[in-house]
N, C-alpha and C positions, 0 to 999 in steps of 0.2 A: 607613505610611499613616494619616493621621487620621480618624476617623469621625464623623458627625453625628448629634446626639441631639434629637428633639423637645421644646422646654421650652414650659411653660403660663405664662404671665405673667400673674398674678392681679390684679384691681382693688384699689387700697389708696391712702384716703384720710387719708394719715397725715400729719406736717409732712415726713418723711425719705422719702417714698415716689417722690421724684424721682431720688434717688439709687440705683444699682443694686445696690449691696450690702445696701441694704434691701428691695428688691421681693421681695414674697412670688411664689416660684416653685414650678410643679412639674414635674419632671424624670419624664419618662419613659425608665427605659433600656433602649429599643431603639434598639440603634447600626445605622446605615446606610454604606454605604461613600461614598456620593455626597449632595451637597445634595440634586441632583434626585430620587434614591431618595426620602428623607426628606420631602421636598416632596408629592411623591405619595401617600404612605403618610397624613401628616398631612390633605391634602384629602378623602381618602377616609374617615379615623376623626374627623375633628375634632368630632363630637357626643360621642362615644364619651370620648374623650380630655377633652373639656371637663368632661363629666360626673363622672370620674374624679378630676378636681382640685377641682371643687367639693366633693365627697364628703369629698374627704379634707380638706379645710378645713372639714368640719361643715358647709358649706352658709353659711359666713359671709361669704366672698369670692367674687365672681363671677369666672369667669376672662375675661380681657380678649383674649390673641391668644395663638398658637402660633406658636413660631421654631425652624428647625431651626437648630442651633448646632454650631459645632465644639467637638470634643473639649478641646482645648488653652483653648479661651476659656472654657468651661463650667466647667471646672479651677479658674482663674481667679477667676471668679465663686464659686464653693461655698466657697472658700477665705476670702470676705470675707462670705458670706450667712450671716445665721443665722435665716433664715426661710425654708426649704425644706421640701420635701415631696418624697417620692420614690417611685414606684411601679416596685419591681425587676422587679415580674412581670408586666409589660405585654405580652402578644403579639398584640396589635391586636385590633380589635374585632370 
């Protein structure tokens, strides 16, 4: 069964920022069995997740939105994207 992972998409005003593989992302490696469970936690902890993403990008990029992404889709994006920051230790807000 595939898991769902919260991903913060950061704002980027670069010529290539419309291309998914160029978007700055912040991946929270907290896996959920269902999209509904992921969305519930994201709604509860959105402020904490946004702050951690902002802090990780050294306060230079603002978080834009959070999406719960299926693990297999995320792997494809990670393979192509060179502008990703991760938080392997996120345990909730």
